[in-house]
All heavy atoms as atom14 arrays in JSON, in Angstrom:
{
  "sequence": "MNLRHFRSFLYTLAKFLGDVQAVKSGDPKKMAKRVGRRTAGKATGRMLRKLFK",
  "atom14_mask": [
    [1, 1, 1, 1, 1, 1, 1, 1, 0, 0, 0, 0, 0, 0],
    [1, 1, 1, 1, 1, 1, 1, 1, 0, 0, 0, 0, 0, 0],
    [1, 1, 1, 1, 1, 1, 1, 1, 0, 0, 0, 0, 0, 0],
    [1, 1, 1, 1, 1, 1, 1, 1, 1, 1, 1, 0, 0, 0],
    [1, 1, 1, 1, 1, 1, 1, 1, 1, 1, 0, 0, 0, 0],
    [1, 1, 1, 1, 1, 1, 1, 1, 1, 1, 1, 0, 0, 0],
    [1, 1, 1, 1, 1, 1, 1, 1, 1, 1, 1, 0, 0, 0],
    [1, 1, 1, 1, 1, 1, 0, 0, 0, 0, 0, 0, 0, 0],
    [1, 1, 1, 1, 1, 1, 1, 1, 1, 1, 1, 0, 0, 0],
    [1, 1, 1, 1, 1, 1, 1, 1, 0, 0, 0, 0, 0, 0],
    [1, 1, 1, 1, 1, 1, 1, 1, 1, 1, 1, 1, 0, 0],
    [1, 1, 1, 1, 1, 1, 1, 0, 0, 0, 0, 0, 0, 0],
    [1, 1, 1, 1, 1, 1, 1, 1, 0, 0, 0, 0, 0, 0],
    [1, 1, 1, 1, 1, 0, 0, 0, 0, 0, 0, 0, 0, 0],
    [1, 1, 1, 1, 1, 1, 1, 1, 1, 0, 0, 0, 0, 0],
    [1, 1, 1, 1, 1, 1, 1, 1, 1, 1, 1, 0, 0, 0],
    [1, 1, 1, 1, 1, 1, 1, 1, 0, 0, 0, 0, 0, 0],
    [1, 1, 1, 1, 0, 0, 0, 0, 0, 0, 0, 0, 0, 0],
    [1, 1, 1, 1, 1, 1, 1, 1, 0, 0, 0, 0, 0, 0],
    [1, 1, 1, 1, 1, 1, 1, 0, 0, 0, 0, 0, 0, 0],
    [1, 1, 1, 1, 1, 1, 1, 1, 1, 0, 0, 0, 0, 0],
    [1, 1, 1, 1, 1, 0, 0, 0, 0, 0, 0, 0, 0, 0],
    [1, 1, 1, 1, 1, 1, 1, 0, 0, 0, 0, 0, 0, 0],
    [1, 1, 1, 1, 1, 1, 1, 1, 1, 0, 0, 0, 0, 0],
    [1, 1, 1, 1, 1, 1, 0, 0, 0, 0, 0, 0, 0, 0],
    [1, 1, 1, 1, 0, 0, 0, 0, 0, 0, 0, 0, 0, 0],
    [1, 1, 1, 1, 1, 1, 1, 1, 0, 0, 0, 0, 0, 0],
    [1, 1, 1, 1, 1, 1, 1, 0, 0, 0, 0, 0, 0, 0],
    [1, 1, 1, 1, 1, 1, 1, 1, 1, 0, 0, 0, 0, 0],
    [1, 1, 1, 1, 1, 1, 1, 1, 1, 0, 0, 0, 0, 0],
    [1, 1, 1, 1, 1, 1, 1, 1, 0, 0, 0, 0, 0, 0],
    [1, 1, 1, 1, 1, 0, 0, 0, 0, 0, 0, 0, 0, 0],
    [1, 1, 1, 1, 1, 1, 1, 1, 1, 0, 0, 0, 0, 0],
    [1, 1, 1, 1, 1, 1, 1, 1, 1, 1, 1, 0, 0, 0],
    [1, 1, 1, 1, 1, 1, 1, 0, 0, 0, 0, 0, 0, 0],
    [1, 1, 1, 1, 0, 0, 0, 0, 0, 0, 0, 0, 0, 0],
    [1, 1, 1, 1, 1, 1, 1, 1, 1, 1, 1, 0, 0, 0],
    [1, 1, 1, 1, 1, 1, 1, 1, 1, 1, 1, 0, 0, 0],
    [1, 1, 1, 1, 1, 1, 1, 0, 0, 0, 0, 0, 0, 0],
    [1, 1, 1, 1, 1, 0, 0, 0, 0, 0, 0, 0, 0, 0],
    [1, 1, 1, 1, 0, 0, 0, 0, 0, 0, 0, 0, 0, 0],
    [1, 1, 1, 1, 1, 1, 1, 1, 1, 0, 0, 0, 0, 0],
    [1, 1, 1, 1, 1, 0, 0, 0, 0, 0, 0, 0, 0, 0],
    [1, 1, 1, 1, 1, 1, 1, 0, 0, 0, 0, 0, 0, 0],
    [1, 1, 1, 1, 0, 0, 0, 0, 0, 0, 0, 0, 0, 0],
    [1, 1, 1, 1, 1, 1, 1, 1, 1, 1, 1, 0, 0, 0],
    [1, 1, 1, 1, 1, 1, 1, 1, 0, 0, 0, 0, 0, 0],
    [1, 1, 1, 1, 1, 1, 1, 1, 0, 0, 0, 0, 0, 0],
    [1, 1, 1, 1, 1, 1, 1, 1, 1, 1, 1, 0, 0, 0],
    [1, 1, 1, 1, 1, 1, 1, 1, 1, 0, 0, 0, 0, 0],
    [1, 1, 1, 1, 1, 1, 1, 1, 0, 0, 0, 0, 0, 0],
    [1, 1, 1, 1, 1, 1, 1, 1, 1, 1, 1, 0, 0, 0],
    [1, 1, 1, 1, 1, 1, 1, 1, 1, 0, 0, 0, 0, 0]
  ],
  "atom14_positions": [
    [[-14.81, 4.5, -16.24], [-13.71, 3.76, -15.53], [-13.34, 2.64, -16.64], [-14.07, 1.76, -16.91], [-14.14, 3.18, -14.33], [-12.9, 2.41, -13.64], [-13.47, 1.72, -12.05], [-12.8, 2.84, -10.91], [0.0, 0.0, 0.0], [0.0, 0.0, 0.0], [0.0, 0.0, 0.0], [0.0, 0.0, 0.0], [0.0, 0.0, 0.0], [0.0, 0.0, 0.0]],
    [[-12.08, 2.69, -17.01], [-11.65, 1.66, -17.99], [-10.88, 0.52, -17.21], [-10.78, 0.48, -15.99], [-10.72, 2.18, -19.05], [-9.42, 2.9, -18.46], [-9.05, 2.51, -17.35], [-8.85, 3.75, -19.24], [0.0, 0.0, 0.0], [0.0, 0.0, 0.0], [0.0, 0.0, 0.0], [0.0, 0.0, 0.0], [0.0, 0.0, 0.0], [0.0, 0.0, 0.0]],
    [[-10.6, -0.49, -17.98], [-10.05, -1.72, -17.27], [-8.77, -1.47, -16.51], [-8.51, -2.12, -15.46], [-9.77, -2.78, -18.38], [-9.45, -4.16, -17.9], [-10.5, -4.73, -16.98], [-9.21, -5.02, -19.06], [0.0, 0.0, 0.0], [0.0, 0.0, 0.0], [0.0, 0.0, 0.0], [0.0, 0.0, 0.0], [0.0, 0.0, 0.0], [0.0, 0.0, 0.0]],
    [[-7.89, -0.59, -16.93], [-6.64, -0.28, -16.35], [-6.95, 0.34, -14.9], [-6.28, -0.06, -13.95], [-5.8, 0.65, -17.19], [-4.53, 1.07, -16.61], [-3.72, 1.9, -17.61], [-4.35, 3.14, -17.9], [-4.17, 4.3, -17.23], [-3.12, 4.38, -16.33], [-4.68, 5.38, -17.67], [0.0, 0.0, 0.0], [0.0, 0.0, 0.0], [0.0, 0.0, 0.0]],
    [[-7.8, 1.19, -14.83], [-8.12, 1.84, -13.54], [-8.8, 0.84, -12.65], [-8.46, 0.86, -11.31], [-9.03, 2.99, -13.77], [-8.34, 4.2, -14.38], [-8.73, 4.68, -15.55], [-7.31, 4.98, -13.94], [-7.93, 5.67, -15.9], [-7.04, 5.91, -14.98], [0.0, 0.0, 0.0], [0.0, 0.0, 0.0], [0.0, 0.0, 0.0], [0.0, 0.0, 0.0]],
    [[-9.61, 0.03, -13.13], [-10.34, -1.05, -12.35], [-9.24, -2.0, -11.76], [-9.34, -2.41, -10.55], [-11.31, -1.78, -13.15], [-12.14, -2.69, -12.38], [-13.01, -2.19, -11.31], [-12.16, -4.04, -12.57], [-13.79, -3.09, -10.6], [-12.85, -4.95, -11.84], [-13.7, -4.47, -10.84], [0.0, 0.0, 0.0], [0.0, 0.0, 0.0], [0.0, 0.0, 0.0]],
    [[-8.34, -2.42, -12.63], [-7.33, -3.36, -12.18], [-6.41, -2.67, -11.12], [-5.99, -3.39, -10.1], [-6.46, -3.8, -13.34], [-5.44, -4.86, -12.98], [-4.48, -5.28, -14.07], [-5.26, -5.64, -15.22], [-4.93, -5.17, -16.57], [-3.91, -4.37, -16.71], [-5.71, -5.62, -17.56], [0.0, 0.0, 0.0], [0.0, 0.0, 0.0], [0.0, 0.0, 0.0]],
    [[-6.06, -1.49, -11.3], [-5.16, -0.74, -10.31], [-5.9, -0.66, -9.01], [-5.4, -0.75, -7.94], [-4.93, 0.7, -10.86], [-4.22, 1.35, -9.86], [0.0, 0.0, 0.0], [0.0, 0.0, 0.0], [0.0, 0.0, 0.0], [0.0, 0.0, 0.0], [0.0, 0.0, 0.0], [0.0, 0.0, 0.0], [0.0, 0.0, 0.0], [0.0, 0.0, 0.0]],
    [[-7.33, -0.35, -8.97], [-8.09, -0.34, -7.94], [-8.09, -1.57, -7.12], [-7.98, -1.65, -5.85], [-9.47, 0.06, -8.2], [-10.46, -0.09, -6.89], [-10.46, 0.79, -5.92], [-11.38, -1.1, -7.06], [-11.31, 0.58, -4.89], [-12.24, -1.27, -6.0], [-12.22, -0.42, -4.9], [0.0, 0.0, 0.0], [0.0, 0.0, 0.0], [0.0, 0.0, 0.0]],
    [[-8.21, -2.83, -7.83], [-8.3, -4.05, -7.28], [-6.91, -4.39, -6.55], [-6.91, -4.99, -5.5], [-8.54, -5.1, -8.25], [-10.0, -5.21, -8.75], [-10.31, -6.21, -9.78], [-11.04, -5.37, -7.54], [0.0, 0.0, 0.0], [0.0, 0.0, 0.0], [0.0, 0.0, 0.0], [0.0, 0.0, 0.0], [0.0, 0.0, 0.0], [0.0, 0.0, 0.0]],
    [[-5.88, -4.09, -7.21], [-4.54, -4.34, -6.57], [-4.25, -3.48, -5.4], [-3.75, -3.96, -4.37], [-3.33, -4.09, -7.71], [-3.08, -5.2, -8.55], [-3.24, -5.06, -9.96], [-2.6, -6.35, -8.05], [-3.05, -6.11, -10.8], [-2.39, -7.47, -8.96], [-2.58, -7.28, -10.31], [-2.28, -8.38, -11.22], [0.0, 0.0, 0.0], [0.0, 0.0, 0.0]],
    [[-4.71, -2.25, -5.36], [-4.62, -1.39, -4.21], [-5.46, -2.0, -3.11], [-5.14, -2.05, -1.89], [-5.09, 0.01, -4.56], [-4.17, 0.58, -5.61], [-4.89, 0.9, -3.36], [0.0, 0.0, 0.0], [0.0, 0.0, 0.0], [0.0, 0.0, 0.0], [0.0, 0.0, 0.0], [0.0, 0.0, 0.0], [0.0, 0.0, 0.0], [0.0, 0.0, 0.0]],
    [[-6.71, -2.4, -3.39], [-7.54, -2.96, -2.42], [-6.96, -4.23, -1.79], [-7.02, -4.52, -0.69], [-8.9, -3.25, -2.97], [-9.96, -3.84, -2.14], [-10.35, -2.84, -1.03], [-11.22, -4.14, -2.91], [0.0, 0.0, 0.0], [0.0, 0.0, 0.0], [0.0, 0.0, 0.0], [0.0, 0.0, 0.0], [0.0, 0.0, 0.0], [0.0, 0.0, 0.0]],
    [[-6.29, -5.12, -2.65], [-5.67, -6.35, -2.18], [-4.57, -6.09, -1.19], [-4.42, -6.67, -0.12], [-5.26, -7.22, -3.4], [0.0, 0.0, 0.0], [0.0, 0.0, 0.0], [0.0, 0.0, 0.0], [0.0, 0.0, 0.0], [0.0, 0.0, 0.0], [0.0, 0.0, 0.0], [0.0, 0.0, 0.0], [0.0, 0.0, 0.0], [0.0, 0.0, 0.0]],
    [[-3.82, -5.07, -1.5], [-2.68, -4.59, -0.63], [-3.18, -4.15, 0.77], [-2.7, -4.49, 1.71], [-1.79, -3.57, -1.22], [-0.77, -4.05, -2.24], [0.27, -3.1, -2.66], [-0.24, -1.84, -3.31], [0.7, -0.92, -3.79], [0.0, 0.0, 0.0], [0.0, 0.0, 0.0], [0.0, 0.0, 0.0], [0.0, 0.0, 0.0], [0.0, 0.0, 0.0]],
    [[-4.23, -3.28, 0.65], [-4.81, -2.86, 1.88], [-5.4, -3.94, 2.8], [-5.2, -3.95, 3.9], [-5.9, -1.76, 1.5], [-6.69, -1.25, 2.76], [-6.1, -0.4, 3.55], [-8.01, -1.72, 2.97], [-6.81, 0.03, 4.73], [-8.65, -1.3, 4.08], [-8.1, -0.42, 5.05], [0.0, 0.0, 0.0], [0.0, 0.0, 0.0], [0.0, 0.0, 0.0]],
    [[-6.11, -4.9, 2.1], [-6.64, -5.96, 2.87], [-5.66, -6.86, 3.45], [-5.74, -7.45, 4.51], [-7.59, -6.9, 1.86], [-8.92, -6.08, 1.59], [-9.72, -6.87, 0.59], [-9.81, -5.74, 2.76], [0.0, 0.0, 0.0], [0.0, 0.0, 0.0], [0.0, 0.0, 0.0], [0.0, 0.0, 0.0], [0.0, 0.0, 0.0], [0.0, 0.0, 0.0]],
    [[-4.5, -7.05, 2.77], [-3.43, -7.71, 3.3], [-2.87, -7.09, 4.59], [-2.48, -7.79, 5.56], [0.0, 0.0, 0.0], [0.0, 0.0, 0.0], [0.0, 0.0, 0.0], [0.0, 0.0, 0.0], [0.0, 0.0, 0.0], [0.0, 0.0, 0.0], [0.0, 0.0, 0.0], [0.0, 0.0, 0.0], [0.0, 0.0, 0.0], [0.0, 0.0, 0.0]],
    [[-2.74, -5.78, 4.55], [-2.38, -5.02, 5.8], [-3.36, -5.2, 6.91], [-2.9, -5.56, 8.05], [-2.26, -3.58, 5.47], [-1.1, -3.24, 4.42], [-0.24, -4.12, 4.29], [-1.15, -2.16, 3.85], [0.0, 0.0, 0.0], [0.0, 0.0, 0.0], [0.0, 0.0, 0.0], [0.0, 0.0, 0.0], [0.0, 0.0, 0.0], [0.0, 0.0, 0.0]],
    [[-4.63, -5.12, 6.53], [-5.6, -5.31, 7.58], [-5.58, -6.7, 8.17], [-5.68, -6.88, 9.38], [-7.03, -5.01, 6.97], [-8.14, -5.42, 7.97], [-7.17, -3.56, 6.69], [0.0, 0.0, 0.0], [0.0, 0.0, 0.0], [0.0, 0.0, 0.0], [0.0, 0.0, 0.0], [0.0, 0.0, 0.0], [0.0, 0.0, 0.0], [0.0, 0.0, 0.0]],
    [[-5.37, -7.74, 7.32], [-5.38, -9.02, 7.81], [-4.11, -9.36, 8.8], [-4.23, -9.99, 9.76], [-5.19, -10.0, 6.65], [-5.26, -11.48, 7.02], [-5.17, -12.45, 5.79], [-4.84, -11.9, 4.71], [-5.44, -13.7, 5.95], [0.0, 0.0, 0.0], [0.0, 0.0, 0.0], [0.0, 0.0, 0.0], [0.0, 0.0, 0.0], [0.0, 0.0, 0.0]],
    [[-2.97, -8.67, 8.39], [-1.81, -8.81, 9.23], [-1.96, -8.17, 10.61], [-1.68, -8.69, 11.67], [-0.55, -8.29, 8.57], [0.0, 0.0, 0.0], [0.0, 0.0, 0.0], [0.0, 0.0, 0.0], [0.0, 0.0, 0.0], [0.0, 0.0, 0.0], [0.0, 0.0, 0.0], [0.0, 0.0, 0.0], [0.0, 0.0, 0.0], [0.0, 0.0, 0.0]],
    [[-2.61, -6.99, 10.68], [-2.86, -6.28, 11.86], [-3.97, -7.05, 12.71], [-3.79, -7.13, 13.9], [-3.33, -4.85, 11.57], [-3.82, -4.15, 12.89], [-2.1, -4.06, 10.95], [0.0, 0.0, 0.0], [0.0, 0.0, 0.0], [0.0, 0.0, 0.0], [0.0, 0.0, 0.0], [0.0, 0.0, 0.0], [0.0, 0.0, 0.0], [0.0, 0.0, 0.0]],
    [[-5.0, -7.43, 12.05], [-6.08, -8.17, 12.69], [-5.72, -9.46, 13.34], [-6.18, -9.86, 14.37], [-7.19, -8.41, 11.74], [-8.47, -8.78, 12.28], [-9.55, -8.88, 11.32], [-11.0, -9.28, 11.84], [-11.95, -9.31, 10.91], [0.0, 0.0, 0.0], [0.0, 0.0, 0.0], [0.0, 0.0, 0.0], [0.0, 0.0, 0.0], [0.0, 0.0, 0.0]],
    [[-4.59, -10.1, 12.78], [-4.09, -11.36, 13.44], [-3.57, -11.1, 14.92], [-3.62, -12.03, 15.7], [-2.96, -12.02, 12.48], [-1.84, -11.2, 12.58], [0.0, 0.0, 0.0], [0.0, 0.0, 0.0], [0.0, 0.0, 0.0], [0.0, 0.0, 0.0], [0.0, 0.0, 0.0], [0.0, 0.0, 0.0], [0.0, 0.0, 0.0], [0.0, 0.0, 0.0]],
    [[-3.11, -9.88, 15.16], [-2.59, -9.51, 16.39], [-1.13, -10.07, 16.6], [-0.49, -9.79, 17.65], [0.0, 0.0, 0.0], [0.0, 0.0, 0.0], [0.0, 0.0, 0.0], [0.0, 0.0, 0.0], [0.0, 0.0, 0.0], [0.0, 0.0, 0.0], [0.0, 0.0, 0.0], [0.0, 0.0, 0.0], [0.0, 0.0, 0.0], [0.0, 0.0, 0.0]],
    [[-0.53, -10.83, 15.64], [0.83, -11.4, 15.76], [1.81, -10.3, 15.47], [1.88, -9.92, 14.3], [0.93, -12.57, 15.0], [2.22, -13.37, 15.1], [3.04, -13.01, 16.12], [2.48, -14.26, 14.36], [0.0, 0.0, 0.0], [0.0, 0.0, 0.0], [0.0, 0.0, 0.0], [0.0, 0.0, 0.0], [0.0, 0.0, 0.0], [0.0, 0.0, 0.0]],
    [[2.62, -9.83, 16.36], [3.59, -8.86, 15.97], [4.61, -9.34, 14.96], [5.1, -8.48, 14.11], [4.41, -8.65, 17.27], [3.57, -9.18, 18.32], [2.61, -10.24, 17.75], [0.0, 0.0, 0.0], [0.0, 0.0, 0.0], [0.0, 0.0, 0.0], [0.0, 0.0, 0.0], [0.0, 0.0, 0.0], [0.0, 0.0, 0.0], [0.0, 0.0, 0.0]],
    [[4.83, -10.61, 14.89], [5.8, -11.1, 13.83], [5.21, -10.92, 12.49], [5.99, -10.63, 11.59], [6.19, -12.56, 14.09], [7.1, -12.84, 15.27], [7.34, -14.23, 15.35], [8.27, -14.63, 16.57], [8.62, -16.04, 16.7], [0.0, 0.0, 0.0], [0.0, 0.0, 0.0], [0.0, 0.0, 0.0], [0.0, 0.0, 0.0], [0.0, 0.0, 0.0]],
    [[3.99, -11.22, 12.28], [3.39, -11.04, 11.05], [3.19, -9.44, 10.64], [3.47, -9.21, 9.47], [1.87, -11.67, 11.03], [1.87, -13.08, 10.98], [0.43, -13.65, 10.97], [0.38, -15.05, 11.0], [-0.96, -15.66, 10.87], [0.0, 0.0, 0.0], [0.0, 0.0, 0.0], [0.0, 0.0, 0.0], [0.0, 0.0, 0.0], [0.0, 0.0, 0.0]],
    [[3.0, -8.65, 11.54], [2.94, -7.3, 11.31], [4.32, -6.77, 10.8], [4.43, -6.01, 9.86], [2.42, -6.51, 12.5], [0.97, -6.7, 12.63], [0.34, -5.65, 14.0], [0.46, -6.83, 15.35], [0.0, 0.0, 0.0], [0.0, 0.0, 0.0], [0.0, 0.0, 0.0], [0.0, 0.0, 0.0], [0.0, 0.0, 0.0], [0.0, 0.0, 0.0]],
    [[5.4, -7.17, 11.58], [6.67, -6.75, 11.31], [7.2, -7.25, 9.85], [7.76, -6.56, 9.06], [7.64, -7.19, 12.36], [0.0, 0.0, 0.0], [0.0, 0.0, 0.0], [0.0, 0.0, 0.0], [0.0, 0.0, 0.0], [0.0, 0.0, 0.0], [0.0, 0.0, 0.0], [0.0, 0.0, 0.0], [0.0, 0.0, 0.0], [0.0, 0.0, 0.0]],
    [[6.77, -8.58, 9.59], [7.11, -9.09, 8.29], [6.42, -8.32, 7.16], [7.09, -8.08, 6.12], [6.64, -10.65, 8.32], [7.24, -11.39, 7.12], [6.81, -12.76, 7.13], [7.37, -13.66, 8.13], [7.01, -15.03, 8.15], [0.0, 0.0, 0.0], [0.0, 0.0, 0.0], [0.0, 0.0, 0.0], [0.0, 0.0, 0.0], [0.0, 0.0, 0.0]],
    [[5.18, -7.95, 7.42], [4.41, -7.32, 6.41], [5.07, -5.91, 6.13], [5.19, -5.57, 5.0], [2.98, -7.07, 6.91], [1.97, -6.35, 5.9], [1.59, -7.3, 4.86], [0.79, -6.59, 3.87], [0.33, -7.14, 2.84], [0.57, -8.43, 2.51], [-0.39, -6.46, 1.94], [0.0, 0.0, 0.0], [0.0, 0.0, 0.0], [0.0, 0.0, 0.0]],
    [[5.41, -5.23, 7.2], [5.92, -3.79, 7.09], [7.42, -3.96, 6.37], [7.64, -3.28, 5.42], [6.19, -3.15, 8.39], [7.09, -1.88, 8.26], [4.83, -2.82, 8.95], [0.0, 0.0, 0.0], [0.0, 0.0, 0.0], [0.0, 0.0, 0.0], [0.0, 0.0, 0.0], [0.0, 0.0, 0.0], [0.0, 0.0, 0.0], [0.0, 0.0, 0.0]],
    [[8.14, -4.92, 6.72], [9.49, -5.2, 6.12], [9.35, -5.51, 4.61], [10.11, -5.0, 3.73], [0.0, 0.0, 0.0], [0.0, 0.0, 0.0], [0.0, 0.0, 0.0], [0.0, 0.0, 0.0], [0.0, 0.0, 0.0], [0.0, 0.0, 0.0], [0.0, 0.0, 0.0], [0.0, 0.0, 0.0], [0.0, 0.0, 0.0], [0.0, 0.0, 0.0]],
    [[8.49, -6.36, 4.23], [8.24, -6.73, 2.83], [7.77, -5.58, 2.07], [8.21, -5.36, 0.87], [7.29, -7.89, 2.67], [8.0, -9.11, 3.25], [7.13, -10.41, 2.97], [7.76, -11.61, 3.37], [7.21, -12.8, 3.65], [5.98, -12.82, 3.52], [7.91, -13.92, 3.91], [0.0, 0.0, 0.0], [0.0, 0.0, 0.0], [0.0, 0.0, 0.0]],
    [[6.87, -4.79, 2.55], [6.33, -3.61, 1.81], [7.37, -2.52, 1.65], [7.64, -2.01, 0.52], [5.21, -2.97, 2.66], [3.88, -3.69, 2.59], [3.08, -3.61, 1.39], [2.69, -2.26, 1.01], [1.72, -1.69, 1.33], [0.68, -2.31, 1.99], [1.34, -0.42, 0.91], [0.0, 0.0, 0.0], [0.0, 0.0, 0.0], [0.0, 0.0, 0.0]],
    [[8.25, -2.42, 2.61], [9.39, -1.41, 2.58], [10.38, -1.9, 1.57], [10.89, -1.1, 0.72], [10.03, -1.17, 3.93], [9.06, -0.9, 4.9], [11.2, -0.18, 3.77], [0.0, 0.0, 0.0], [0.0, 0.0, 0.0], [0.0, 0.0, 0.0], [0.0, 0.0, 0.0], [0.0, 0.0, 0.0], [0.0, 0.0, 0.0], [0.0, 0.0, 0.0]],
    [[10.74, -3.3, 1.52], [11.68, -3.7, 0.65], [11.24, -3.63, -0.8], [11.93, -3.43, -1.7], [11.97, -5.23, 0.94], [0.0, 0.0, 0.0], [0.0, 0.0, 0.0], [0.0, 0.0, 0.0], [0.0, 0.0, 0.0], [0.0, 0.0, 0.0], [0.0, 0.0, 0.0], [0.0, 0.0, 0.0], [0.0, 0.0, 0.0], [0.0, 0.0, 0.0]],
    [[9.87, -3.9, -0.97], [9.24, -3.85, -2.25], [9.34, -2.49, -2.87], [9.61, -2.25, -4.04], [0.0, 0.0, 0.0], [0.0, 0.0, 0.0], [0.0, 0.0, 0.0], [0.0, 0.0, 0.0], [0.0, 0.0, 0.0], [0.0, 0.0, 0.0], [0.0, 0.0, 0.0], [0.0, 0.0, 0.0], [0.0, 0.0, 0.0], [0.0, 0.0, 0.0]],
    [[9.07, -1.51, -1.98], [9.06, -0.07, -2.4], [10.47, 0.27, -2.8], [10.73, 1.01, -3.78], [8.42, 0.88, -1.41], [6.88, 0.71, -1.32], [6.44, 1.75, -0.34], [4.91, 1.6, -0.24], [4.25, 2.7, 0.31], [0.0, 0.0, 0.0], [0.0, 0.0, 0.0], [0.0, 0.0, 0.0], [0.0, 0.0, 0.0], [0.0, 0.0, 0.0]],
    [[11.47, -0.02, -2.03], [12.8, 0.33, -2.25], [13.33, -0.31, -3.56], [13.94, 0.31, -4.47], [13.71, -0.17, -1.15], [0.0, 0.0, 0.0], [0.0, 0.0, 0.0], [0.0, 0.0, 0.0], [0.0, 0.0, 0.0], [0.0, 0.0, 0.0], [0.0, 0.0, 0.0], [0.0, 0.0, 0.0], [0.0, 0.0, 0.0], [0.0, 0.0, 0.0]],
    [[12.94, -1.65, -3.81], [13.24, -2.2, -5.03], [12.67, -1.57, -6.22], [13.26, -1.44, -7.33], [12.93, -3.77, -4.96], [13.51, -4.37, -3.88], [13.24, -4.56, -6.25], [0.0, 0.0, 0.0], [0.0, 0.0, 0.0], [0.0, 0.0, 0.0], [0.0, 0.0, 0.0], [0.0, 0.0, 0.0], [0.0, 0.0, 0.0], [0.0, 0.0, 0.0]],
    [[11.34, -1.25, -6.13], [10.71, -0.53, -7.22], [11.44, 0.79, -7.59], [11.54, 1.07, -8.74], [0.0, 0.0, 0.0], [0.0, 0.0, 0.0], [0.0, 0.0, 0.0], [0.0, 0.0, 0.0], [0.0, 0.0, 0.0], [0.0, 0.0, 0.0], [0.0, 0.0, 0.0], [0.0, 0.0, 0.0], [0.0, 0.0, 0.0], [0.0, 0.0, 0.0]],
    [[11.83, 1.57, -6.53], [12.51, 2.79, -6.79], [13.8, 2.51, -7.56], [14.17, 3.33, -8.4], [12.69, 3.43, -5.49], [11.51, 4.15, -4.9], [11.85, 4.98, -3.72], [10.59, 5.32, -2.95], [10.33, 4.85, -1.76], [11.28, 4.21, -1.07], [9.22, 5.21, -1.12], [0.0, 0.0, 0.0], [0.0, 0.0, 0.0], [0.0, 0.0, 0.0]],
    [[14.54, 1.52, -7.07], [15.84, 1.28, -7.72], [15.64, 0.88, -9.21], [16.38, 1.27, -10.01], [16.61, 0.2, -6.95], [17.19, 0.54, -5.62], [18.3, -0.53, -4.92], [17.15, -1.93, -4.54], [0.0, 0.0, 0.0], [0.0, 0.0, 0.0], [0.0, 0.0, 0.0], [0.0, 0.0, 0.0], [0.0, 0.0, 0.0], [0.0, 0.0, 0.0]],
    [[14.67, -0.03, -9.45], [14.54, -0.37, -10.8], [13.95, 0.64, -11.69], [14.31, 0.76, -12.88], [13.52, -1.55, -10.83], [14.02, -2.9, -10.27], [12.83, -3.96, -10.14], [14.97, -3.44, -11.15], [0.0, 0.0, 0.0], [0.0, 0.0, 0.0], [0.0, 0.0, 0.0], [0.0, 0.0, 0.0], [0.0, 0.0, 0.0], [0.0, 0.0, 0.0]],
    [[13.22, 1.48, -11.1], [12.7, 2.61, -11.85], [13.77, 3.63, -12.29], [13.84, 4.02, -13.4], [11.69, 3.55, -10.93], [10.89, 4.62, -11.73], [9.86, 5.26, -10.85], [9.13, 4.4, -10.07], [8.94, 4.55, -8.69], [9.45, 5.68, -8.15], [8.37, 3.85, -8.04], [0.0, 0.0, 0.0], [0.0, 0.0, 0.0], [0.0, 0.0, 0.0]],
    [[14.77, 3.82, -11.36], [15.99, 4.65, -11.64], [16.86, 3.88, -12.72], [17.43, 4.6, -13.58], [16.84, 4.9, -10.36], [16.1, 6.02, -9.57], [17.01, 6.27, -8.27], [16.36, 7.23, -7.35], [17.21, 7.47, -6.14], [0.0, 0.0, 0.0], [0.0, 0.0, 0.0], [0.0, 0.0, 0.0], [0.0, 0.0, 0.0], [0.0, 0.0, 0.0]],
    [[16.94, 2.65, -12.6], [17.8, 1.91, -13.5], [17.24, 1.87, -14.93], [17.97, 2.04, -15.83], [17.91, 0.32, -13.1], [18.77, -0.54, -13.82], [20.21, -0.1, -13.65], [18.52, -1.89, -13.32], [0.0, 0.0, 0.0], [0.0, 0.0, 0.0], [0.0, 0.0, 0.0], [0.0, 0.0, 0.0], [0.0, 0.0, 0.0], [0.0, 0.0, 0.0]],
    [[15.99, 1.77, -15.08], [15.28, 1.61, -16.42], [14.74, 3.02, -16.92], [14.03, 2.95, -17.97], [14.35, 0.57, -16.36], [14.85, -0.81, -16.31], [14.67, -1.5, -15.16], [15.66, -1.33, -17.32], [15.23, -2.78, -15.03], [16.19, -2.6, -17.17], [15.98, -3.33, -16.07], [0.0, 0.0, 0.0], [0.0, 0.0, 0.0], [0.0, 0.0, 0.0]],
    [[15.03, 4.06, -16.25], [14.55, 5.36, -16.67], [15.18, 5.96, -17.7], [16.4, 5.77, -17.97], [14.48, 6.27, -15.39], [13.67, 7.51, -15.7], [13.52, 8.26, -14.35], [12.71, 9.52, -14.67], [12.54, 10.34, -13.46], [0.0, 0.0, 0.0], [0.0, 0.0, 0.0], [0.0, 0.0, 0.0], [0.0, 0.0, 0.0], [0.0, 0.0, 0.0]]
  ]
}
């Protein structure tokens, strides 16, 4: 496993733990905010990928 794969794993783990933390809080506002931000981030990433492809 090289450094690139390890870093990718850590970022994935951090995203997952953020989701778990939002759900564990039990606050619907925090969960909705988390889902909204993840969705907006994915949409932005797709648009930028198309723009610079």
